[in-house]
N, C-alpha and C positions, 0 to 999 in steps of 0.2 A: 502494499500500498504505499501511496505516495501523498503527502499533503503539505500546502504551502500554509505556514501559520506566520503571522506579523514578518512577511517579507522572506522568510527562511524556509527551504525546502528541507522535510523530514521524509526520509525513505527506508523503508524496511529492507529493501533488496540491497541498499549499499551501506547502510550503518551496520555495528558490530552488536551482535546480540550477547546481551550480558546474562540474562536469566529469563526464565520463562515459569509461569505458575497458572494453575487452574484450580478451581474449586471442587473439582472430584465429581461434579455433575457434568453428564455427559448427553449428548444426542439433542434432541429437540426440545429438551426440559427448558421451560421459561426462566430458570435460575441459573443455567448453565453459562460459565465465564471462563476465559482465558485471556491472560495478559502475557507481553512479552516487552521487557525493559531493552532498550538499545542506546546506543552513544554513537554520536556521529563523528566522523573523521576531525572535525573541529572542536570536538569535547561537548557537544549539546546532548543531553539526555531526554529521553521521550519513551512513553509506553504507547504500545499498540494493543489494543483490546478488541475482542469479539465476544457477544453475549445475547442472551435470549431478552426477552421483553420486560423481565422482572430486574434486569441487571442495569447498571449504569451507562451502558453502552446501547441501550435500546434507543430507538427513535420513534418520533409520533406519526400515527397512520390515522388518517381521517380526522375527524372531530374530536374523538374521545378514546382512540386505540393507541397502540404501541405495539411494536414489532422488534424482533431482535435487530442488533445493528453492529457497527464496527467504527473503530475511530483512533485517533491520534491524540494523545495529551502531552504536552511539553513539561518537564520537570526541571526544577533548578537541581544541582548536584545534592544539595541536602536531601530535597524530598527524593531523588533517585536513591540514596542511601537508606532512607526512610522505609521506602518501597522494599528495598531488599531485606530489610530487618523484619518488616512487618509480613514477608512472606518467604521466611525461614530459609533465604539463599545461604549456601554453603558460606562460611567463613574464610575461605581460601578465594573463593569469587570475589567476595566482597573486598577483599585486602588487594586484589588484582587491579581493581578499577578505582579504589577510593582509598584516602588517605585517613586511616584508623589506628588507633592506638591500642597496646596491649594493657588489659585491666589490671 
């Protein structure tokens, strides 16, 4: 998927995938959701998501309906790190892409 946001192109085919997450619900379930975190060659982070009508990736249909959808959301570096922490991304993957300290 490719999308222009604030005059910048975000492309899942040219960016580097950092991590992938899904909520464990598959198929045509309204709650099925999958997200992938990417970083561009210039260091910009974004999430590409796909989901059913009951997810944040849904899109409106008609006057009162919703259907599944997909999209791209730009994240700051801090938001991207938080996304990784929230989605239990492996610590080695996080260390490879972000500056983190040992506790």
